[in-house]
KESE-508982 format. One record per atom (N, C-alpha, C): x, y, z. Coordinates in pm, whole numbers, padded with zeros to 5 digits, always signed. Example, Ala and Ser with C-alpha at 12.3 -4.5 7.8 and 13.67 -1.06 7.14 Angstrom:
KESE-508982
+01319-00569+00780 +01230-00450+00780 +01320-00330+00780 +01285-00225+00708 +01367-00106+00714 +01290+00003+00787 
***
This chain:
KESE-508982
-01544+01577+03284 -01552+01446+03220 -01692+01419+03164 -01797+01452+03239 -01933+01428+03192 -01964+01510+03068 -01912+01633+03064 -01931+01717+02945 -01860+01655+02826 -01740+01603+02848 -01665+01538+02740 -01743+01418+02684 -01800+01337+02776 -01876+01220+02734 -02001+01262+02655 -02066+01369+02701 -02185+01419+02629 -02149+01461+02486 -02037+01530+02471 -01994+01575+02338 -01960+01454+02250 -01892+01354+02309 -01857+01233+02234 -01984+01163+02185 -02083+01147+02274 -02208+01082+02236 -02278+01158+02123 -02300+01285+02144 -02381+01363+02050 -02310+01379+01916 -02185+01421+01919 -02114+01447+01795 -02080+01316+01723 -02042+01212+01800 -02008+01084+01740 -02127+01019+01672 -02243+01020+01738 -02363+00961+01680 -02409+01041+01558 -02400+01173+01566 -02439+01257+01452 -02354+01226+01329 -02222+01219+01346 -02133+01192+01233 -02153+01050+01181 -02176+00953+01273 -02202+00815+01229 -02329+00809+01144 -02430+00883+01186 -02557+00887+01112 -02536+00944+00972 -02461+01053+00963 -02434+01117+00833 -02363+01020+00739 -02259+00953+00789 -02182+00862+00705 -02264+00739+00665 -02350+00691+00754 -02435+00579+00719 -02533+00617+00608 -02584+00740+00614 -02679+00787+00513 -02617+00799+00375 -02486+00831+00370 -02421+00844+00240 -02358+00711+00195 -02388+00603+00269 -02346+00470+00227 -02207+00429+00270 -02147+00498+00366 -02015+00463+00417 -02025+00407+00559 -01920+00340+00602 -01921+00279+00736 -01936+00387+00843 -02032+00370+00937 -02051+00470+01043 -01926+00493+01127 -01840+00389+01140 -01720+00405+01221 -01626+00512+01165 -01634+00535+01033 -01551+00642+00974 -01599+00777+01026 -01732+00793+01035 -01787+00916+01090 -01746+00937+01234 -01747+00828+01313 -01704+00837+01454 -01559+00881+01464 -01475+00822+01381 -01332+00856+01381 -01310+01003+01346 -01378+01049+01243 -01364+01189+01201 -01420+01283+01308 -01529+01240+01374 -01583+01321+01484 -01478+01342+01591 -01406+01234+01626 -01301+01245+01727 -01190+01340+01686 -01151+01333+01559 -01046+01423+01508 -01091+01569+01520 -01217+01595+01485 -01268+01733+01484 -01276+01792+01625 -01325+01712+01722 -01347+01766+01856 -01224+01757+01946 -01115+01699+01893 -00996+01674+01976 -00928+01804+02021 -00846+01795+02126 -00770+01912+02171 -00679+01968+02062 -00643+01884+01962 -00557+01931+01852 -00632+02012+01748 -00768+02004+01749 -00846+02076+01647 -00938+02179+01714 -01067+02146+01731 -01160+02243+01789 -01151+02252+01941 -01081+02158+02003 -01059+02159+02147 -01191+02159+02226 -01285+02073+02182 -01414+02065+02250 -01413+01968+02368 -01309+01884+02376 -01296+01790+02488 -01158+01808+02551 -01148+01765+02677 -01022+01780+02750 -00932+01658+02731 -00805+01674+02765 -00710+01563+02756 -00746+01450+02853 -00823+01479+02957 -00855+01379+03059 -00931+01260+03001 -01009+01285+02898 -01092+01178+02842 -01006+01067+02783 -00884+01100+02741 -00796+00999+02681 -00753+00896+02784 -00758+00933+02914 -00713+00843+03019 -00795+00714+03028 -00920+00718+02980 -01004+00598+02989 -00989+00508+02867 -00910+00552+02768 -00907+00480+02640 -00842+00343+02650 -00741+00325+02737 -00672+00196+02745 -00767+00086+02790 -00843+00111+02895 -00938+00010+02944 -01049-00015+02842 -01090+00091+02774 -01196+00076+02674 -01149-00012+02559 -01023+00003+02518 -00970-00080+02410 -00975-00228+02449 -00944-00257+02575 -00949-00396+02622 -01092-00449+02618 -01188-00367+02662 -01328-00406+02658 -01371-00432+02514 -01326-00345+02423 -01362-00359+02282 -01311-00491+02225 -01186-00528+02255 -01131-00654+02206 -01212-00773+02258 -01250-00768+02386 -01330-00875+02445 -01463-00887+02370 -01529-00774+02347 -01659-00777+02280 -01646-00828+02137 -01541-00787+02067 -01519-00830+01929 -01508-00981+01920 -01422-01039+02004 -01395-01182+01995 -01511-01266+02048 -01583-01214+02147 -01699-01287+02198 -01808-01294+02091 -01834-01183+02026 -01934-01181+01919 -01898-01279+01808 -01769-01283+01773 -01724-01375+01668 -01747-01520+01712 -01710-01552+01837 -01726-01688+01887 -01870-01732+01892 -01957-01645+01942 -02099-01679+01953 -02165-01698+01816 -02104-01641+01712 -02159-01650+01576 -02116-01777+01504 -02015-01848+01558 -01956-01960+01487 -02018-02093+01530 -02053-02174+01435 -02105-02308+01460 -01989-02408+01454 -01973-02486+01560 -01862-02582+01567 -01873-02685+01455 -01993-02734+01428 -02011-02837+01325 -01972-02784+01187 -02009-02657+01159 -01973-02600+01029 -01824-02566+01023 -01765-02533+01140 -01621-02507+01145 -01543-02632+01104 -01590-02749+01147 -01522-02873+01112 -01523-02894+00961 -01631-02850+00895 -01641-02868+00750 -01544-02778+00674 -01517-02658+00727 -01429-02565+00655 -01285-02573+00705 -01262-02655+00807 -01134-02678+00872 -01008-02617+00815 -00942-02687+00720 -00808-02649+00675 -00800-02507+00620 -00887-02466+00525 -00874-02328+00475 -00897-02222+00581 -00986-02250+00678 -01009-02153+00785 -00883-02139+00871 -00815-02252+00895 -00689-02246+00972 -00584-02167+00895 -00570-02194+00766 -00472-02121+00686 -00504-01971+00679 -00633-01940+00665 -00674-01799+00659 -00648-01726+00791 -00633-01800+00899 -00613-01736+01029 -00471-01684+01048 -00375-01729+00964 -00239-01679+00985 -00159-01651+00857 -00191-01717+00744 -00110-01696+00623 -00126-01554+00566 -00251-01502+00545 -00260-01366+00492 -00193-01262+00582 -00212-01273+00714 -00151-01178+00807 +00002-01190+00804 +00055-01313+00796 +00200-01332+00794 +00262-01273+00668 +00200-01300+00553 +00252-01246+00426 +00248-01093+00429 +00136-01038+00478 +00123-00892+00484 +00224-00831+00581 +00243-00893+00699 +00337-00838+00796 +00480-00836+00743 +00520-00942+00676 +00656-00946+00620 +00675-00834+00518 +00574-00814+00433 +00582-00708+00333 +00584-00570+00399 +00500-00551+00500 +00492-00421+00567 +00621-00389+00643 +00683-00490+00705 +00810-00466+00773 +00916-00419+00673 +00923-00487+00560 +01022-00451+00459 +00999-00310+00405 +00876-00280+00364 +00849-00150+00301 +00848-00034+00400 +00799-00057+00523 +00796+00054+00619 +00936+00096+00661 +01030+00001+00665 +01170+00037+00693 +01226+00126+00581 +01190+00094+00458 +01238+00172+00344 +01172+00310+00339 +01040+00315+00364 +00965+00440+00348 +00991+00538+00462 +00993+00488+00586 +00995+00577+00702 +01127+00575+00780 +01224+00496+00732 +01357+00491+00796 +01347+00457+00945 +01268+00359+00978 +01255+00315+01118 +01323+00179+01134 +01352+00141+01259 +01423+00015+01279 +01327-00104+01267 +01383-00224+01269 +01304-00345+01244 +01195-00366+01348 +01224-00336+01475 +01124-00357+01580 +01007-00260+01563 +01036-00132+01538 +00928-00036+01512 +00847-00077+01389 +00918-00125+01286 +00849-00171+01166 +00761-00292+01197 +00809-00380+01288 +00729-00494+01329 +00604-00454+01404 +00617-00353+01492 +00501-00303+01566 +00399-00246+01468 +00447-00163+01374 +00356-00104+01276 +00289-00212+01191 +00367-00311+01148 +00313-00419+01065 +00206-00497+01139 +00230-00526+01268 +00132-00601+01347 +00004-00522+01366 +00016-00390+01384 -00103-00306+01398 -00184-00308+01268 -00115-00297+01155 -00184-00283+01027 -00238-00415+00972 -00180-00529+01014 -00209-00655+00945 -00344-00717+00980 -00405-00677+01091 -00529-00743+01133 -00648-00702+01047 -00733-00798+01016 -00858-00768+00948 -00958-00718+01053 -01061-00644+01009 -01151-00579+01104 -01276-00661+01135 -01292-00710+01258 -01415-00780+01295 -01538-00689+01285 -01521-00559+01313 -01636-00468+01309 -01698-00461+01171 -01616-00480+01068 -01666-00480+00930 -01704-00621+00887 -01619-00718+00917 -01635-00854+00865 -01748-00930+00935 -01750-00927+01070 -01843-01012+01146 -01989-00987+01107 -02040-00862+01113 -02182-00844+01079 -02214-00881+00935 -02118-00861+00844 -02145-00894+00704 -02150-01045+00681 -02062-01118+00748 -02066-01264+00734 -02191-01322+00801 -02233-01265+00913 -02358-01310+00978 -02476-01285+00883 -02474-01171+00815 -02580-01140+00718 -02581-01242+00605 -02462-01280+00555 -02453-01379+00448 -02502-01516+00494 -02472-01550+00621 -02521-01677+00676 -02674-01676+00680 -02732-01564+00723 -02878-01552+00731 -02941-01560+00592 -02877-01498+00491 -02931-01496+00356 -02890-01619+00275 -02804-01703+00333 -02760-01829+00273 -02680-01812+00144 -02603-01704+00137 -02509-01688+00025 -02377-01757+00061 -02329-01841-00029 -02207-01916-00004 -02225-02028+00097 -02350-02061+00127 -02379-02158+00234 -02336-02300+00196 -02346-02336+00068 -02313-02472+00027 -02167-02507+00057 -02081-02406+00052 -01938-02429+00080 -01896-02365+00213 -01994-02317+00291 -01967-02257+00423 -01864-02143+00415 -01875-02063+00309 -01776-01956+00289 -01785-01849+00399 -01905-01802+00438 -01909-01702+00546 -01849-01754+00676 -01878-01881+00709 -01823-01939+00832 -01670-01948+00825 -01620-01985+00708 -01475-01995+00688 -01409-01859+00709 -01467-01755+00650 -01411-01619+00663 -01422-01572+00808 -01536-01598+00869 -01559-01555+01007 -01458-01619+01102 -01437-01750+01086 -01342-01819+01173 -01199-01772+01149 -01161-01765+01021 -01025-01724+00988 -00995-01583+01033 -01089-01491+01009 -01068-01350+01046 -01060-01333+01197 -01138-01410+01271 -01138-01398+01417 -01005-01440+01477 -00951-01554+01431 -00822-01601+01483 -00709-01515+01429 -00725-01462+01307 -00628-01369+01249 -00598-01254+01345 -00702-01201+01409 -00683-01089+01502 -00598-01129+01622 -00628-01247+01677 -00552-01294+01793 -00407-01319+01753 -00386-01381+01637 -00251-01409+01586 -00169-01280+01576 -00231-01176+01519 -00161-01048+01501 -00135-00981+01636 -00232-00988+01726 -00217-00924+01858 -00102-00988+01936 -00086-01122+01922 +00026-01190+01988 +00159-01134+01938 +00171-01117+01806 +00295-01061+01751 +00314-00916+01792 +00205-00840+01796 +00214-00701+01841 +00269-00694+01983 +00217-00778+02071 +00263-00780+02210 +00410-00820+02219 +00451-00915+02134 +00590-00961+02136 +00686-00851+02090 +00653-00785+01981 +00738-00675+01932 +00742-00560+02033 +00628-00532+02095 +00621-00423+02192 +00708-00455+02314 +00704-00582+02358 +00786-00624+02472 +00934-00608+02441 +00972-00644+02319 +01112-00630+02279 +01154-00484+02274 +01065-00398+02225 +01097-00256+02213 +01109-00189+02349 +01032-00234+02445 +01030-00168+02575 +01124-00234+02677 +01222-00310+02625 +01325-00361+02715 +01319-00508+02744 +01220-00576+02687 +01212-00720+02707 +01306-00791+02611 +01288-00918+02597 +01372-00994+02505 +01289-01102+02438 +01322-01129+02313 +01255-01235+02240 +01353-01350+02219 +01305-01470+02233 +01389-01587+02212 +01308-01689+02134 +01371-01801+02105 +01297-01908+02038 +01178-01952+02123 +01197-01947+02256 +01090-01987+02347 +00970-01894+02335 +00996-01765+02306 +00886-01668+02292 +00792-01711+02181 +00848-01758+02069 +00764-01800+01958 +00710-01941+01980 +00782-02025+02054 +00731-02157+02090 +00609-02145+02180 +00604-02035+02257 +00491-02012+02346 +00362-01979+02272 +00373-01939+02145 +00252-01902+02069 +00158-02022+02056 +00205-02139+02003 +00111-02253+01997 +00066-02301+02134 +00156-02288+02236 +00117-02327+02372 +00003-02238+02421 +00017-02106+02398 -00086-02012+02445 -00218-02037+02374 -00212-02075+02245 -00334-02103+02170 -00401-02230+02224 -00320-02336+02245 -00375-02463+02294 -00436-02448+02433 -00363-02379+02523 -00416-02360+02659 -00540-02270+02657 -00541-02173+02565 -00659-02087+02551 -00780-02164+02505 -00759-02257+02410 -00870-02340+02361 -00926-02426+02474 -00838-02488+02553 -00883-02573+02665 -00961-02491+02767 -00905-02376+02806 -00975-02290+02903 -01109-02244+02848 -01113-02207+02721 -01237-02160+02660 -01345-02266+02660 -01308-02390+02630 -01406-02500+02630 -01462-02521+02770 -01373-02521+02870 -01418-02542+03009 -01512-02429+03052 -01470-02304+03029 -01552-02189+03071 -01685-02189+02995 -01679-02216+02865 -01802-02216+02784 -01903-02317+02834 -01857-02439+02868 -01947-02544+02918 -02008-02505+03054 -01923-02448+03140 -01973-02406+03273 -02077-02295+03259 -02046-02195+03177 -02139-02082+03158 -02271-02131+03098 -02263-02222+03000 -02385-02274+02937 -02474-02345+03038 -02413-02425+03126 -02490-02498+03228 -02553-02400+03328 -02475-02302+03374 -02526-02205+03472 -02643-02125+03414 -02628-02076+03290 -02733-01995+03231 -02858-02076+03199 -02840-02207+03180 -02956-02292+03157 -03033-02316+03287 -02960-02323+03398 -03022-02350+03529 -03078-02223+03593 -03004-02112+03576 -03042-01986+03642 -03110-01894+03541 -03234-01860+03566 -03308-01774+03474 -03282-01628+03508 -03237-01552+03409 -03215-01409+03429 -03228-01337+03295 -03238-01206+03301 -03250-01124+03181 -03129-01146+03091 -03153-01144+02958 -03044-01169+02862 -02930-01068+02876 -02961-00943+02903 -02857-00841+02916 -02771-00869+03040 -02833-00924+03146 -02757-00963+03265 -02663-01080+03233 -02714-01174+03153 -02629-01285+03112 -02506-01234+03036 -02529-01140+02945 -02418-01083+02868 -02318-01015+02960 -02369-00942+03060 -02280-00873+03154 -02199-00972+03238 -02263-01084+03277 -02191-01189+03351 -02081-01248+03264 -02111-01269+03137 -02011-01326+03045 -01897-01226+03021 -01931-01097+03014 -01827-00994+03003 -01735-01002+03125 -01797-01010+03244 -01718-01020+03367 -01630-01144+03368 -01685-01257+03321 -01607-01381+03312 -01489-01364+03218 -01510-01294+03108 -01402-01269+03013 -01291-01186+03076 -01328-01085+03155 -01228-01004+03224 -01147-01088+03322 -01215-01184+03388 -01144-01272+03481 -01044-01361+03408 -01079-01403+03285 -00984-01482+03206 -00862-01398+03169 -00883-01271+03138 -00770-01182+03110 -00681-01168+03234 -00744-01160+03351 -00668-01151+03475 -00591-01280+03501 -00653-01395+03469 -00586-01523+03488 -00462-01532+03399 -00472-01480+03278 -00355-01479+03188 -00239-01403+03253 -00269-01289+03315 -00165-01210+03382 -00104-01287+03500 -00189-01352+03578 -00142-01425+03696 -00052-01543+03659 -00079-01604+03541 -00005-01723+03502 +00111-01696+03407 +00133-01568+03371 +00227-01538+03264 +00369-01588+03291 +00409-01602+03419 +00543-01651+03451 +00550-01803+03458 +00434-01869+03446 +00430-02015+03462 +00376-02086+03338 +00281-02023+03270 +00216-02089+03157 +00175-01984+03053 +00208-02012+02927 +00163-01924+02818 +00015-01950+02793 -00066-01848+02807 -00211-01861+02792 -00266-01741+02716 -00342-01768+02611 -00408-01660+02538 -00553-01649+02585 -00579-01549+02668 -00715-01528+02717 -00808-01488+02603 -00754-01418+02502 -00837-01375+02389 -00888-01497+02310 -00800-01596+02290 -00844-01720+02227 -00949-01789+02314 -00925-01792+02447 -01018-01857+02540 -01156-01791+02533 -01159-01659+02523 -01286-01586+02516 -01364-01625+02391 -01293-01632+02277 -01360-01668+02153 -01408-01813+02156 -01324-01905+02206 -01361-02046+02212 -01477-02068+02309 -01481-01991+02416 -01595-02000+02509 -01725-01968+02436 -01722-01867+02350 -01840-01833+02271 -01879-01945+02176 -01779-02006+02108 -01806-02119+02018 -01867-02236+02096 -01813-02262+02216 -01863-02373+02298 -02006-02350+02341 -02038-02227+02380 -02177-02195+02417 -02270-02218+02299 -02225-02177+02180 -02305-02197+02059 -02330-02346+02036 -02229-02428+02061 -02244-02572+02041 -02337-02634+02146 -02324-02588+02271 -02403-02646+02380 -02549-02600+02376 -02572-02474+02337 -02707-02417+02343 -02716-02302+02243 -02762-02333+02122 -02765-02233+02015 -02856-02116+02048 -02969-02144+02112 -03061-02035+02149 -02994-01940+02247 -02925-01994+02346 -02854-01909+02442 -02750-01824+02371 -02677-01886+02276 -02575-01810+02202 -02638-01695+02125 -02752-01720+02061 -02819-01614+01986 -02870-01502+02077 -02921-01540+02195 -02967-01439+02291 -02851-01354+02342 -02738-01420+02373 -02620-01346+02419 -02567-01255+02308 -02569-01307+02185 -02519-01229+02072 -02601-01103+02052 -02732-01114+02066 -02819-00997+02052 -02786-00893+02160 -02761-00938+02282 -02726-00845+02391 -02590-00782+02367 -02494-00863+02322 -02360-00809+02293 -02365-00705+02182 -02450-00730+02083 -02462-00634+01974 -02511-00498+02024 -02601-00501+02123 -02648-00374+02180 -02538-00307+02262 -02467-00385+02344 -02358-00329+02424 -02246-00276+02334 -02221-00345+02222 -02112-00308+02133 -02130-00168+02075 -02254-00128+02053 -02279+00005+01998 -02214+00114+02083 -02221+00098+02216 -02161+00197+02307 -02009+00187+02302 -01956+00063+02311 -01811+00044+02308 -01751+00098+02178 -01819+00067+02067 -01770+00108+01935 -01762+00260+01923 -01866+00327+01971 -01868+00473+01964 -01749+00533+02040 -01731+00490+02164 -01619+00540+02243 -01485+00508+02178 -01470+00384+02131 -01343+00338+02077 -01298+00426+01960 -01383+00445+01862 -01341+00517+01742 -01332+00667+01764 -01422+00723+01844 -01411+00867+01872 -01283+00897+01950 -01250+00812+02047 -01129+00834+02126 -01002+00819+02043 -01003+00727+01946 -00889+00717+01855 -00873+00846+01775 -00984+00899+01726 -00979+01027+01655 -00926+01139+01742 -00967+01140+01870 -00921+01243+01963 -00769+01235+01983 -00713+01114+01975 -00569+01094+01998 -00484+01136+01879 -00545+01157+01763 -00469+01181+01640 -00421+01325+01631 -00297+01341+01588 -00241+01472+01556 -00230+01479+01404 -00310+01566+01342 -00315+01572+01196 -00182+01609+01132 -00096+01675+01206 +00036+01709+01151 +00113+01583+01114 +00103+01480+01198 +00172+01353+01170 +00102+01277+01058 -00031+01289+01051 -00105+01224+00942 -00064+01283+00808 -00054+01416+00802 -00012+01482+00678 +00131+01442+00641 +00216+01430+00743 +00355+01395+00716 +00366+01253+00661 +00287+01161+00718 +00290+01022+00672 +00224+01009+00535 +00111+01079+00521 +00032+01092+00399 +00051+00993+00286 +00116+01039+00179 +00127+00964+00054 +00199+00830+00076 +00310+00832+00149 +00386+00709+00171 +00304+00607+00250 +00223+00657+00345 +00137+00567+00423 +00035+00499+00333 -00024+00574+00241 -00123+00518+00149 -00060+00410+00062 +00059+00438+00009 +00130+00339-00074 +00161+00214+00008 +00209+00235+00132 +00241+00123+00219 +00118+00035+00243 +00005+00097+00273 -00118+00023+00303 -00165-00054+00179 -00161+00010+00063 -00203-00057-00061 -00113-00176-00094 +00017-00160-00073 +00109-00272-00094 +00075-00387+00002 +00046-00350+00127 +00008-00451+00226 -00117-00527+00182 -00216-00455+00126 -00340-00520+00082 -00314-00617-00033 -00223-00578-00123 -00189-00667-00235 -00129-00798-00182 -00036-00785-00089 +00026-00906-00032 -00074-00985+00051 -00168-00917+00117 -00273-00988+00192 -00358-01071+00097 -00393-01016-00019 -00474-01091-00115 -00397-01212-00169 -00265-01195-00185 -00182-01308-00224 -00189-01416-00116 -00179-01375+00010 -00188-01469+00122 -00321-01541+00127 -00429-01469+00099 -00562-01531+00097 -00568-01641-00008 -00516-01610-00127 -00522-01709-00236 -00430-01828-00211 -00319-01807-00141 -00234-01919-00101 -00312-02009-00006 -00388-01948+00086 -00465-02024+00185 -00574-02110+00120 -00621-02068+00002 -00733-02136-00062 -00689-02237-00167 -00557-02261-00178 -00508-02363-00272 -00565-02499-00233 -00606-02575-00333 -00662-02710-00316 -00796-02710-00241 -00869-02599-00250 -01007-02598-00199 -01101-02605-00318 -01230-02624-00291 -01328-02634-00400 -01390-02499-00434 -01329-02390-00388 -01381-02258-00421 -01344-02222-00565 -01442-02165-00638 -01413-02123-00775 -01350-01983-00775 -01322-01931-00893 -01251-01804-00907 -01328-01690-00840 -01459-01682-00863 -01540-01574-00805 -01540-01580-00653 -01550-01700-00598 -01553-01716-00453 -01419-01680-00389 -01311-01706-00460 -01178-01667-00411 -01163-01515-00412 -01215-01453-00518 -01211-01305-00526 -01290-01245-00411 -01409-01300-00384 -01491-01247-00274 -01419-01262-00140 -01357-01376-00117 -01284-01399+00008 -01172-01296+00023 -01104-01265-00087 -00998-01162-00084 -01055-01026-00047 -01171-00992-00104 -01236-00864-00072 -01275-00859+00077 -01329-00970+00127 -01375-00973+00266 -01260-00956+00364 -01139-00988+00321 -01022-00979+00408 -00950-00844+00398 -01006-00748+00328 -00939-00618+00310 -00960-00518+00425 -01080-00506+00482 -01104-00393+00574 -01026-00402+00704 -00980-00286+00748 -00909-00272+00876 -00977-00160+00954 -01005-00184+01079 -01069-00079+01159 -01055-00105+01308 -01125-00208+01357 -01141-00222+01502 -01010-00250+01574 -00933-00348+01525 -00808-00382+01592 -00709-00265+01582 -00709-00197+01467 -00622-00080+01452 -00661+00029+01552 -00792+00046+01573 -00837+00144+01673 -00802+00101+01814 -00803-00032+01837 -00780-00083+01972 -00632-00080+02011 -00542-00111+01916 -00400-00118+01952 -00314-00010+01886 -00371+00062+01789 -00294+00167+01721 -00237+00273+01813 -00313+00319+01915 -00260+00426+02002 -00164+00376+02111 -00146+00244+02126 -00069+00191+02239 +00075+00240+02237 +00140+00236+02120 +00280+00278+02110 +00297+00424+02150 +00201+00508+02111 +00208+00650+02147 +00191+00667+02297 +00095+00597+02356 +00071+00610+02500 +00186+00555+02584 +00264+00464+02524 +00380+00410+02595 +00504+00496+02575 +00489+00605+02497 +00598+00700+02481 +00703+00662+02378 +00671+00569+02287 +00768+00531+02185 +00784+00643+02083 +00907+00660+02034 +00935+00768+01938 +00852+00753+01811 +00823+00628+01774 +00746+00604+01651 +00595+00603+01677 +00553+00634+01800 +00412+00622+01837 +00318+00705+01751 +00353+00830+01728 +00267+00916+01645 +00259+00866+01502 +00371+00817+01449 +00372+00764+01313 +00282+00641+01303 +00297+00549+01398 +00217+00425+01396 +00068+00457+01407 +00031+00548+01498 -00109+00586+01511 -00161+00652+01384 -00081+00740+01325 -00123+00812+01204 -00146+00716+01089 -00053+00621+01069 -00070+00523+00961 -00190+00434+00989 -00214+00402+01116 -00332+00322+01153 -00461+00393+01114 -00467+00523+01143 -00587+00602+01111 -00608+00609+00960 -00500+00630+00886 -00511+00633+00739 -00560+00497+00688 -00510+00388+00749 -00554+00253+00709 -00704+00235+00731 -00754+00284+00845 -00898+00274+00873 -00978+00354+00769 -00936+00478+00748 -01009+00566+00655 -01008+00511+00513 -00900+00442+00476 -00886+00392+00339 -00952+00255+00321 -00926+00162+00412 -00966+00023+00387 -01104-00013+00440 -01150+00053+00547 -01282+00019+00601 -01393+00042+00497 -01400+00161+00435 -01503+00177+00331 -01476+00092+00208 -01346+00076+00172 -01313-00005+00054 -01360-00149+00072 -01323-00210+00184 -01361-00348+00208 -01511-00365+00223 -01575-00271+00294 -01720-00280+00316 -01796-00268+00184 -01757-00172+00102 -01827-00150-00026 -01807-00269-00119 -01682-00319-00130 -01657-00432-00219 -01733-00556-00173 -01739-00578-00041 -01812-00694+00012 -01962-00681-00015 -02017-00563+00017 -02161-00542+00004 -02208-00545-00141 -02126-00493-00232 -02168-00479-00371 -02142-00604-00455 -02063-00697-00406 -02025-00811-00491 -02077-00946-00444 -02123-00958-00318 -02152-01092-00268 -02264-01161-00346 -02362-01085-00396 -02471-01147-00471 -02425-01192-00610 -02319-01128-00660 -02268-01166-00792 -02162-01276-00783 -02083-01275-00678 -01970-01368-00670 -02002-01497-00595 -02107-01494-00509 -02143-01613-00432 -02277-01670-00479 -02291-01800-00466 -02418-01864-00501 -02508-01871-00378 -02636-01844-00399 -02734-01853-00290 -02780-01998-00276 -02779-02047-00153 -02817-02186-00131 -02964-02206-00164 
***
């Protein structure tokens, strides 16, 4: 195991460095590193390393949503309100409906498998979006209309919205049942998550203000608190619908509101911790990939993903109806909502690990989506924001 970890560190960092130097997202290099060293290719790592991937994916989701929450200002969220709410579910819903329809036609899979694939593919990538929107906030591009905050808030909740549907489809596929109550539980889980997040955020802010400790220790305590919220969700699942992921993000927003300096200090520590989580996450996804299935999905997968992006852009523009954003700002928002990476890496392998017949197909299409949309979204965002957005 230690040898496997050494190879992941060295090879993953090397490939990330190469891809960053040529102007592409480092996560693409990490993913390709995993594919190359996997037991299916050069066989430089053992199958045992895959056993830690499930827990790591959970840690990655926690880190993603916490970083998003700590970056969001409650006062500015109130200003962008309605469009941010619409962006949190309309683009993903439009894209999922399109992906379910087309994936059934392209791959001859049933509706539930198509729903699982659609939920995996529909999420926007916090790993690409969050740092770029934070950069825009710092440089004050789009600040007059709070465009980065709007995108940041919408994209963060978009992930939770999609993950809820992914879990629902997966439960149905593995022998559970869906009813009207299952979907009624979605707003309940969001509301209870918001309440829990506010309470936890206020408590954590008070404790960290009273107790002086190293910033990295504070981040680790908050990570531990987030894990306890996930455990609480499991304990209450038969009694109350609760979204711990929403609670984690809202706790971050609450800390930002109560103590902005504390939020910035925690965010800096999380950014350092995230580098390790990110490396493991993407390399392990690459290790799980069987290129034979990627080649088989190939052309149809690319067409499916591109169709999904078109419908996602339609959803973005529906969300921005009756806002004061001009044409250029709407185009930029559509570009910012294109990249897919982190959530696909976190939940893409789940169907395969659960032994579903469509597992290899879903993972393969997820990997193609990352390779295609992560650089596309990142490049379009980086190259256009100075032209499409006004600097405050």
